[in-house]
ZAKOLLUM-886557 format. One record per residue (C-alpha): chain; residue in one letter; x negated, y, z. Coordinates in Angstrom, 2 decimals. Layout:
! ZAKOLLUM-886557
<cadena A; residuo A; px X; py Y; pz Z>
...
//
This chain:
! ZAKOLLUM-886557
<cadena A; residuo M; px 11.61; py -14.30; pz -14.25>
<cadena A; residuo A; px 10.16; py -16.69; pz -11.70>
<cadena A; residuo D; px 10.54; py -20.41; pz -12.36>
<cadena A; residuo K; px 13.56; py -21.26; pz -10.19>
<cadena A; residuo T; px 12.49; py -24.92; pz -10.05>
<cadena A; residuo K; px 9.37; py -23.99; pz -8.07>
<cadena A; residuo N; px 9.02; py -22.83; pz -4.51>
<cadena A; residuo L; px 6.14; py -21.00; pz -2.84>
<cadena A; residuo D; px 4.62; py -24.30; pz -1.74>
<cadena A; residuo Q; px 4.31; py -25.47; pz -5.34>
<cadena A; residuo Y; px 2.67; py -22.21; pz -6.43>
<cadena A; residuo W; px 0.20; py -22.60; pz -3.57>
<cadena A; residuo K; px -0.67; py -26.17; pz -4.61>
<cadena A; residuo E; px -1.27; py -25.14; pz -8.22>
<cadena A; residuo F; px -3.37; py -22.15; pz -7.22>
<cadena A; residuo T; px -5.40; py -24.22; pz -4.76>
<cadena A; residuo A; px -6.17; py -26.84; pz -7.41>
<cadena A; residuo F; px -7.24; py -24.06; pz -9.77>
<cadena A; residuo L; px -9.49; py -22.39; pz -7.16>
<cadena A; residuo K; px -11.18; py -25.67; pz -6.25>
<cadena A; residuo K; px -12.44; py -26.00; pz -9.84>
<cadena A; residuo R; px -14.54; py -22.89; pz -9.11>
<cadena A; residuo D; px -14.89; py -21.97; pz -12.78>
<cadena A; residuo T; px -17.59; py -19.31; pz -12.40>
<cadena A; residuo K; px -18.28; py -19.36; pz -16.14>
<cadena A; residuo N; px -14.94; py -17.74; pz -16.88>
<cadena A; residuo Y; px -14.18; py -15.99; pz -13.59>
<cadena A; residuo P; px -16.33; py -13.72; pz -11.37>
<cadena A; residuo E; px -18.00; py -15.36; pz -8.39>
<cadena A; residuo F; px -16.51; py -12.71; pz -6.09>
<cadena A; residuo F; px -12.99; py -13.84; pz -7.06>
<cadena A; residuo F; px -13.58; py -17.20; pz -5.40>
<cadena A; residuo H; px -15.14; py -15.53; pz -2.36>
<cadena A; residuo Y; px -12.13; py -13.20; pz -2.13>
<cadena A; residuo C; px -9.73; py -16.17; pz -2.34>
<cadena A; residuo R; px -11.78; py -18.50; pz -0.15>
<cadena A; residuo Y; px -9.08; py -18.84; pz 2.53>
<cadena A; residuo I; px -6.19; py -19.57; pz 0.15>
<cadena A; residuo P; px -6.77; py -23.37; pz -0.05>
<cadena A; residuo N; px -6.43; py -23.55; pz 3.76>
<cadena A; residuo R; px -2.68; py -23.95; pz 4.20>
<cadena A; residuo E; px -2.65; py -22.42; pz 7.66>
<cadena A; residuo M; px -4.46; py -19.34; pz 6.38>
<cadena A; residuo F; px -2.23; py -19.07; pz 3.32>
<cadena A; residuo D; px 0.85; py -19.21; pz 5.54>
<cadena A; residuo K; px -0.64; py -16.29; pz 7.47>
<cadena A; residuo Y; px -0.96; py -14.34; pz 4.19>
<cadena A; residuo V; px 2.70; py -15.05; pz 3.54>
<cadena A; residuo R; px 3.78; py -14.00; pz 7.03>
<cadena A; residuo N; px 1.78; py -10.77; pz 6.71>
<cadena A; residuo A; px 3.42; py -10.02; pz 3.35>
<cadena A; residuo R; px 6.90; py -10.65; pz 4.73>
<cadena A; residuo Y; px 6.13; py -8.65; pz 7.86>
<cadena A; residuo L; px 5.62; py -5.49; pz 5.80>
<cadena A; residuo F; px 9.19; py -5.81; pz 4.54>
<cadena A; residuo E; px 10.49; py -6.63; pz 8.02>
<cadena A; residuo L; px 8.99; py -3.34; pz 9.23>
<cadena A; residuo A; px 10.56; py -1.51; pz 6.30>
<cadena A; residuo K; px 13.89; py -3.27; pz 7.01>
<cadena A; residuo R; px 14.10; py -4.45; pz 3.41>
<cadena A; residuo P; px 14.36; py -7.86; pz 1.74>
<cadena A; residuo I; px 11.69; py -8.97; pz -0.71>
<cadena A; residuo A; px 14.25; py -10.71; pz -2.93>
<cadena A; residuo G; px 15.71; py -8.47; pz -5.62>
<cadena A; residuo T; px 13.30; py -5.60; pz -4.89>
<cadena A; residuo K; px 11.23; py -3.72; pz -7.47>
<cadena A; residuo I; px 7.76; py -3.30; pz -5.99>
<cadena A; residuo L; px 4.63; py -1.30; pz -6.83>
<cadena A; residuo D; px 1.47; py -2.80; pz -5.27>
<cadena A; residuo V; px -1.21; py -0.10; pz -5.45>
<cadena A; residuo G; px -4.73; py -1.45; pz -5.05>
<cadena A; residuo C; px -3.51; py -4.98; pz -5.72>
<cadena A; residuo G; px -7.00; py -6.53; pz -5.87>
<cadena A; residuo F; px -6.81; py -10.02; pz -7.35>
<cadena A; residuo G; px -3.02; py -10.05; pz -7.00>
<cadena A; residuo I; px -2.52; py -12.40; pz -4.03>
<cadena A; residuo D; px 0.19; py -10.28; pz -2.37>
<cadena A; residuo S; px 1.81; py -9.64; pz -5.75>
<cadena A; residuo L; px 1.99; py -13.39; pz -6.31>
<cadena A; residuo I; px 3.62; py -13.94; pz -2.91>
<cadena A; residuo F; px 6.20; py -11.18; pz -3.46>
<cadena A; residuo A; px 7.11; py -12.51; pz -6.91>
<cadena A; residuo A; px 7.35; py -16.12; pz -5.69>
<cadena A; residuo C; px 9.58; py -14.91; pz -2.83>
<cadena A; residuo G; px 12.13; py -13.53; pz -5.28>
<cadena A; residuo A; px 11.13; py -9.91; pz -5.99>
<cadena A; residuo E; px 12.91; py -8.50; pz -9.03>
<cadena A; residuo A; px 9.55; py -7.33; pz -10.39>
<cadena A; residuo V; px 6.10; py -6.61; pz -9.01>
<cadena A; residuo Y; px 3.90; py -4.00; pz -10.67>
<cadena A; residuo G; px 0.30; py -4.24; pz -9.53>
<cadena A; residuo M; px -2.45; py -1.78; pz -10.31>
<cadena A; residuo D; px -6.09; py -1.54; pz -9.35>
<cadena A; residuo V; px -8.98; py 0.69; pz -10.35>
<cadena A; residuo N; px -11.24; py -2.32; pz -11.00>
<cadena A; residuo P; px -10.81; py -3.60; pz -14.60>
<cadena A; residuo D; px -12.49; py -6.95; pz -13.83>
<cadena A; residuo W; px -9.96; py -7.70; pz -11.12>
<cadena A; residuo I; px -6.98; py -6.93; pz -13.35>
<cadena A; residuo E; px -8.47; py -9.00; pz -16.17>
<cadena A; residuo T; px -8.92; py -11.89; pz -13.72>
<cadena A; residuo I; px -5.22; py -11.76; pz -12.77>
<cadena A; residuo H; px -4.23; py -11.86; pz -16.44>
<cadena A; residuo K; px -6.54; py -14.82; pz -17.05>
<cadena A; residuo Y; px -5.45; py -17.03; pz -14.18>
<cadena A; residuo M; px -1.75; py -16.25; pz -14.75>
<cadena A; residuo K; px -2.17; py -17.37; pz -18.35>
<cadena A; residuo E; px -4.22; py -20.45; pz -17.45>
<cadena A; residuo L; px -1.70; py -21.54; pz -14.83>
<cadena A; residuo K; px 1.18; py -20.79; pz -17.23>
<cadena A; residuo W; px 3.09; py -18.98; pz -14.53>
<cadena A; residuo D; px 6.25; py -17.21; pz -15.59>
<cadena A; residuo L; px 6.44; py -14.75; pz -12.72>
<cadena A; residuo P; px 7.70; py -11.13; pz -12.90>
<cadena A; residuo I; px 4.22; py -9.71; pz -12.26>
<cadena A; residuo H; px 2.96; py -6.81; pz -14.38>
<cadena A; residuo T; px -0.57; py -5.60; pz -13.68>
<cadena A; residuo K; px -2.80; py -2.94; pz -15.19>
<cadena A; residuo V; px -5.85; py -0.79; pz -14.49>
<cadena A; residuo G; px -4.97; py 2.50; pz -12.87>
<cadena A; residuo D; px -5.99; py 5.26; pz -10.47>
<cadena A; residuo A; px -3.97; py 5.58; pz -7.26>
<cadena A; residuo S; px -3.98; py 9.36; pz -7.61>
<cadena A; residuo V; px -2.15; py 9.17; pz -10.98>
<cadena A; residuo L; px 0.54; py 6.47; pz -10.92>
<cadena A; residuo D; px 1.44; py 5.87; pz -14.55>
<cadena A; residuo Y; px 5.11; py 5.07; pz -13.92>
<cadena A; residuo E; px 8.38; py 6.95; pz -14.32>
<cadena A; residuo D; px 10.03; py 9.00; pz -11.58>
<cadena A; residuo D; px 12.42; py 7.23; pz -9.20>
<cadena A; residuo S; px 11.54; py 3.76; pz -10.50>
<cadena A; residuo F; px 10.61; py 1.64; pz -7.43>
<cadena A; residuo D; px 12.31; py 0.42; pz -4.27>
<cadena A; residuo V; px 9.04; py -0.11; pz -2.40>
<cadena A; residuo V; px 5.49; py 1.17; pz -2.90>
<cadena A; residuo L; px 2.80; py -0.75; pz -1.01>
<cadena A; residuo S; px -0.79; py 0.09; pz -0.13>
<cadena A; residuo V; px -2.23; py -2.92; pz 1.69>
<cadena A; residuo E; px -5.83; py -2.50; pz 2.89>
<cadena A; residuo A; px -6.32; py -0.07; pz 0.01>
<cadena A; residuo I; px -5.65; py 3.57; pz 0.96>
<cadena A; residuo S; px -8.99; py 3.77; pz 2.79>
<cadena A; residuo H; px -10.73; py 3.27; pz -0.58>
<cadena A; residuo Y; px -8.75; py 5.85; pz -2.59>
<cadena A; residuo H; px -10.69; py 8.84; pz -3.89>
<cadena A; residuo D; px -7.72; py 11.16; pz -3.29>
<cadena A; residuo P; px -5.25; py 9.76; pz -0.71>
<cadena A; residuo N; px -3.15; py 12.95; pz -0.72>
<cadena A; residuo A; px -2.59; py 12.67; pz -4.46>
<cadena A; residuo F; px -1.53; py 9.05; pz -3.96>
<cadena A; residuo L; px 1.05; py 10.05; pz -1.33>
<cadena A; residuo K; px 2.54; py 12.65; pz -3.69>
<cadena A; residuo E; px 2.65; py 10.15; pz -6.54>
<cadena A; residuo A; px 4.24; py 7.50; pz -4.33>
<cadena A; residuo Y; px 6.98; py 9.95; pz -3.40>
<cadena A; residuo R; px 7.58; py 10.71; pz -7.08>
<cadena A; residuo V; px 7.90; py 7.11; pz -8.29>
<cadena A; residuo L; px 10.08; py 5.95; pz -5.38>
<cadena A; residuo R; px 13.83; py 5.99; pz -5.64>
<cadena A; residuo K; px 15.76; py 7.96; pz -3.02>
<cadena A; residuo G; px 15.86; py 5.82; pz 0.10>
<cadena A; residuo G; px 12.86; py 3.82; pz -1.13>
<cadena A; residuo S; px 10.01; py 2.95; pz 1.21>
<cadena A; residuo L; px 6.27; py 3.58; pz 1.14>
<cadena A; residuo V; px 4.45; py 1.05; pz 3.33>
<cadena A; residuo V; px 0.79; py 1.61; pz 4.20>
<cadena A; residuo S; px -1.11; py -1.10; pz 6.08>
<cadena A; residuo D; px -4.78; py -0.59; pz 6.90>
<cadena A; residuo G; px -7.50; py -1.68; pz 9.31>
<cadena A; residuo N; px -9.34; py 1.64; pz 9.47>
<cadena A; residuo N; px -7.65; py 3.23; pz 12.48>
<cadena A; residuo G; px -9.54; py 6.46; pz 13.03>
<cadena A; residuo A; px -7.65; py 7.12; pz 16.26>
<cadena A; residuo N; px -9.41; py 4.15; pz 17.88>
<cadena A; residuo P; px -12.88; py 5.16; pz 19.22>
<cadena A; residuo T; px -14.28; py 1.64; pz 18.86>
<cadena A; residuo V; px -13.16; py 1.35; pz 15.25>
<cadena A; residuo R; px -14.51; py 4.83; pz 14.56>
<cadena A; residuo K; px -17.96; py 4.01; pz 15.98>
<cadena A; residuo K; px -18.23; py 0.78; pz 13.96>
<cadena A; residuo T; px -17.11; py 2.50; pz 10.76>
<cadena A; residuo Y; px -19.66; py 5.31; pz 11.17>
<cadena A; residuo A; px -22.36; py 2.62; pz 11.38>
<cadena A; residuo I; px -21.02; py 0.99; pz 8.20>
<cadena A; residuo W; px -21.10; py 4.32; pz 6.35>
<cadena A; residuo D; px -24.69; py 4.93; pz 7.44>
<cadena A; residuo R; px -25.82; py 1.45; pz 6.40>
<cadena A; residuo F; px -24.16; py 1.58; pz 2.97>
<cadena A; residuo E; px -25.62; py 5.02; pz 2.29>
<cadena A; residuo N; px -29.15; py 4.55; pz 3.59>
<cadena A; residuo G; px -29.70; py 0.77; pz 3.71>
<cadena A; residuo P; px -31.33; py -1.57; pz 4.31>
<cadena A; residuo T; px -29.47; py -4.26; pz 2.38>
<cadena A; residuo A; px -27.71; py -7.00; pz 4.33>
<cadena A; residuo E; px -25.92; py -10.26; pz 3.65>
<cadena A; residuo S; px -23.46; py -9.39; pz 6.38>
<cadena A; residuo F; px -23.06; py -6.13; pz 8.30>
<cadena A; residuo H; px -19.76; py -5.85; pz 10.19>
<cadena A; residuo G; px -18.28; py -8.17; pz 7.59>
<cadena A; residuo H; px -19.75; py -6.34; pz 4.58>
<cadena A; residuo Q; px -22.36; py -7.48; pz 2.10>
<cadena A; residuo I; px -24.73; py -4.65; pz 1.14>
<cadena A; residuo K; px -26.68; py -5.46; pz -2.01>
<cadena A; residuo K; px -27.96; py -1.97; pz -2.70>
<cadena A; residuo S; px -27.79; py 1.32; pz -0.79>
<cadena A; residuo Y; px -25.83; py 4.19; pz -2.31>
<cadena A; residuo V; px -28.86; py 6.46; pz -2.27>
<cadena A; residuo D; px -30.73; py 3.87; pz -4.37>
<cadena A; residuo M; px -27.76; py 3.68; pz -6.74>
<cadena A; residuo R; px -28.00; py 7.45; pz -7.20>
<cadena A; residuo K; px -31.72; py 7.18; pz -7.92>
<cadena A; residuo E; px -30.97; py 4.69; pz -10.69>
<cadena A; residuo I; px -28.26; py 6.92; pz -12.16>
<cadena A; residuo I; px -30.69; py 9.85; pz -12.27>
<cadena A; residuo H; px -33.52; py 7.72; pz -13.70>
<cadena A; residuo R; px -31.29; py 6.46; pz -16.53>
<cadena A; residuo K; px -30.27; py 9.93; pz -17.70>
<cadena A; residuo F; px -33.36; py 11.94; pz -16.74>
<cadena A; residuo S; px -36.26; py 9.54; pz -17.21>
<cadena A; residuo D; px -38.85; py 12.36; pz -17.45>
<cadena A; residuo L; px -38.24; py 13.69; pz -13.94>
<cadena A; residuo P; px -41.07; py 13.03; pz -11.45>
<cadena A; residuo E; px -40.28; py 10.36; pz -8.86>
<cadena A; residuo N; px -40.47; py 12.77; pz -5.93>
<cadena A; residuo E; px -37.82; py 15.00; pz -7.56>
<cadena A; residuo V; px -35.58; py 12.00; pz -8.29>
<cadena A; residuo V; px -35.80; py 10.94; pz -4.63>
<cadena A; residuo D; px -34.97; py 14.46; pz -3.45>
<cadena A; residuo L; px -32.04; py 14.78; pz -5.87>
<cadena A; residuo A; px -30.68; py 11.39; pz -4.86>
<cadena A; residuo R; px -30.80; py 12.42; pz -1.20>
<cadena A; residuo N; px -28.90; py 15.63; pz -1.98>
<cadena A; residuo T; px -26.08; py 14.21; pz -4.11>
<cadena A; residuo F; px -24.38; py 12.31; pz -1.29>
<cadena A; residuo G; px -20.64; py 11.79; pz -1.87>
<cadena A; residuo M; px -20.85; py 12.27; pz -5.64>
<cadena A; residuo G; px -19.86; py 9.89; pz -8.43>
<cadena A; residuo D; px -22.00; py 9.15; pz -11.48>
<cadena A; residuo K; px -20.55; py 11.86; pz -13.72>
<cadena A; residuo E; px -20.87; py 14.56; pz -11.07>
<cadena A; residuo I; px -24.44; py 13.48; pz -10.34>
<cadena A; residuo E; px -25.35; py 13.76; pz -14.02>
<cadena A; residuo S; px -23.75; py 17.20; pz -14.16>
<cadena A; residuo V; px -25.53; py 18.68; pz -11.14>
<cadena A; residuo V; px -28.89; py 17.17; pz -12.11>
<cadena A; residuo E; px -28.54; py 18.56; pz -15.62>
<cadena A; residuo K; px -27.92; py 21.97; pz -14.07>
<cadena A; residuo Y; px -31.04; py 21.49; pz -11.96>
<cadena A; residuo V; px -33.12; py 20.63; pz -15.04>
<cadena A; residuo K; px -31.83; py 23.63; pz -17.01>
<cadena A; residuo E; px -31.55; py 26.25; pz -14.28>
<cadena A; residuo G; px -33.55; py 24.95; pz -11.32>
<cadena A; residuo T; px -30.46; py 24.96; pz -9.09>
<cadena A; residuo K; px -30.86; py 22.05; pz -6.70>
<cadena A; residuo P; px -27.74; py 20.33; pz -5.30>
<cadena A; residuo N; px -27.30; py 20.53; pz -1.55>
<cadena A; residuo S; px -25.17; py 17.61; pz -0.45>
<cadena A; residuo P; px -27.20; py 15.52; pz 2.03>
<cadena A; residuo F; px -25.86; py 12.56; pz 3.98>
<cadena A; residuo T; px -23.87; py 13.67; pz 7.01>
<cadena A; residuo P; px -23.16; py 11.17; pz 9.80>
<cadena A; residuo G; px -19.42; py 10.66; pz 10.25>
<cadena A; residuo V; px -18.64; py 11.40; pz 6.58>
<cadena A; residuo P; px -17.41; py 8.46; pz 4.43>
<cadena A; residuo A; px -20.01; py 6.88; pz 2.15>
<cadena A; residuo F; px -19.07; py 7.10; pz -1.53>
<cadena A; residuo N; px -20.06; py 4.48; pz -4.10>
<cadena A; residuo P; px -21.51; py 6.47; pz -7.06>
<cadena A; residuo E; px -21.11; py 3.56; pz -9.49>
<cadena A; residuo K; px -17.55; py 2.50; pz -8.67>
<cadena A; residuo N; px -16.51; py 6.05; pz -7.70>
<cadena A; residuo D; px -14.71; py 5.00; pz -4.54>
<cadena A; residuo Y; px -15.24; py 5.01; pz -0.79>
<cadena A; residuo I; px -16.45; py 1.91; pz 1.00>
<cadena A; residuo E; px -13.66; py 2.85; pz 3.41>
<cadena A; residuo Q; px -12.21; py 5.93; pz 5.08>
<cadena A; residuo L; px -10.69; py 6.41; pz 8.51>
<cadena A; residuo F; px -7.11; py 7.50; pz 9.11>
<cadena A; residuo D; px -5.29; py 8.56; pz 12.23>
<cadena A; residuo P; px -1.88; py 6.98; pz 11.49>
<cadena A; residuo R; px -0.06; py 9.76; pz 13.36>
<cadena A; residuo E; px -1.67; py 12.41; pz 11.18>
<cadena A; residuo L; px -1.07; py 10.30; pz 8.06>
<cadena A; residuo A; px 2.63; py 10.08; pz 8.95>
<cadena A; residuo Q; px 2.73; py 13.87; pz 9.34>
<cadena A; residuo R; px 1.30; py 14.27; pz 5.83>
<cadena A; residuo M; px 4.05; py 12.03; pz 4.52>
<cadena A; residuo D; px 6.73; py 13.97; pz 6.38>
<cadena A; residuo A; px 5.46; py 17.20; pz 4.81>
<cadena A; residuo L; px 6.08; py 15.69; pz 1.37>
<cadena A; residuo G; px 9.70; py 14.81; pz 2.11>
<cadena A; residuo F; px 9.37; py 11.37; pz 3.68>
<cadena A; residuo D; px 10.72; py 10.25; pz 7.02>
<cadena A; residuo A; px 7.58; py 8.46; pz 8.25>
<cadena A; residuo R; px 6.87; py 6.34; pz 11.32>
<cadena A; residuo P; px 3.39; py 5.13; pz 12.36>
<cadena A; residuo Y; px 2.98; py 1.80; pz 14.09>
<cadena A; residuo A; px 0.10; py 0.49; pz 16.17>
<cadena A; residuo H; px -0.71; py -3.10; pz 15.25>
<cadena A; residuo F; px -2.60; py -5.60; pz 17.38>
<cadena A; residuo G; px -2.84; py -8.57; pz 15.02>
<cadena A; residuo G; px -0.58; py -11.44; pz 14.15>
<cadena A; residuo A; px 2.17; py -11.44; pz 11.57>
<cadena A; residuo G; px 5.92; py -11.44; pz 11.69>
<cadena A; residuo Q; px 8.28; py -10.47; pz 14.47>
<cadena A; residuo H; px 8.50; py -13.94; pz 15.97>
<cadena A; residuo G; px 6.42; py -15.66; pz 18.64>
<cadena A; residuo L; px 4.40; py -14.22; pz 21.51>
<cadena A; residuo I; px 2.17; py -11.96; pz 19.39>
<cadena A; residuo G; px 5.17; py -10.66; pz 17.46>
<cadena A; residuo T; px 6.94; py -9.85; pz 20.73>
<cadena A; residuo A; px 3.83; py -8.12; pz 22.07>
<cadena A; residuo N; px 3.52; py -6.03; pz 18.90>
<cadena A; residuo A; px 7.19; py -5.07; pz 19.12>
<cadena A; residuo V; px 6.73; py -3.86; pz 22.71>
<cadena A; residuo L; px 3.46; py -2.04; pz 22.01>
<cadena A; residuo R; px 4.90; py -0.32; pz 18.91>
<cadena A; residuo T; px 7.42; py 1.35; pz 21.19>
<cadena A; residuo F; px 4.56; py 3.34; pz 22.71>
<cadena A; residuo S; px 2.63; py 3.92; pz 19.49>
<cadena A; residuo A; px 1.62; py 7.48; pz 20.41>
<cadena A; residuo V; px -0.49; py 5.97; pz 23.20>
<cadena A; residuo T; px -1.27; py 2.46; pz 21.98>
<cadena A; residuo V; px -2.50; py 3.68; pz 18.60>
<cadena A; residuo L; px -5.69; py 4.68; pz 20.45>
<cadena A; residuo A; px -6.37; py 1.03; pz 21.28>
<cadena A; residuo A; px -4.94; py -0.73; pz 18.20>
<cadena A; residuo P; px -7.49; py -2.05; pz 15.69>
<cadena A; residuo T; px -5.10; py -1.61; pz 12.76>
<cadena A; residuo F; px -2.03; py 0.39; pz 11.85>
<cadena A; residuo K; px 0.96; py 0.50; pz 9.58>
<cadena A; residuo V; px 3.05; py 3.46; pz 8.43>
<cadena A; residuo V; px 6.51; py 3.11; pz 6.98>
<cadena A; residuo A; px 7.87; py 6.16; pz 5.16>
<cadena A; residuo V; px 11.35; py 6.48; pz 3.62>
<cadena A; residuo K; px 11.98; py 8.92; pz 0.79>
<cadena A; residuo K; px 14.77; py 11.26; pz 1.92>
//
């Protein structure tokens, strides 16, 4: 249970003091980059408003709710939900280092919060049927290897009347967002590297990653063949690359999967997409087909239903079928019937 003597402000102060130590010997450098805005109180309050806004859209309280946070990252949202009175928050992420980091800082800070995190794949939710009030995917579904499998699993683990809330910035219905994302896919796949490209750091192209995977397993292959194979294994993870190259070595059957503009770039080492695009209207239809009652919402920034931006979002959501074409981000709320 959460420490009833503490409020969210006290958790923020403790976490801020911990982050400012910047203990890169025991924690990954990226963790501090990921959490770089937390010590800024104004930015942290925005995180909190965004978290609460998801529940406002779903017409549910955070307090007393059992939550599954899929793709929880370093657990910032999970922390906010738990500190705001959630009955329990179960967080899962495919990245073992991120989950280990959550365990470490929770232990170091001696927080007694109802947060339970583990490594897991969004396409196979390792939880019992009908066990959650709310399933969340916050800036995560665009990275899932199999989004359809996730939607089916979310339906299974939700209780009747429970809500699936998807919030994402990759609105494929918006032409401007689509154009920018295509450029990101191209750059991640083909390079060159960049310290910042549309907000992304690119340390190594995916085609170069595939070359390294092939070199490690098939060191006797000539360089020109490795280059050709790397170029024709676009969209494959490390295990699949090894399998098709082994077939090539044994049978001479060359893979034929070249980079195609407009197709999401796939990280062959992490086995996930840098990001995918979703038309929220089509995503809601997929949810409906599974037995949800889903509603897509255009979102134009800001958090919460109060203030000028909140009022503007409320008005614009009324015409989501049209405004979704201009919105940079979207949210979908789906209730299990």
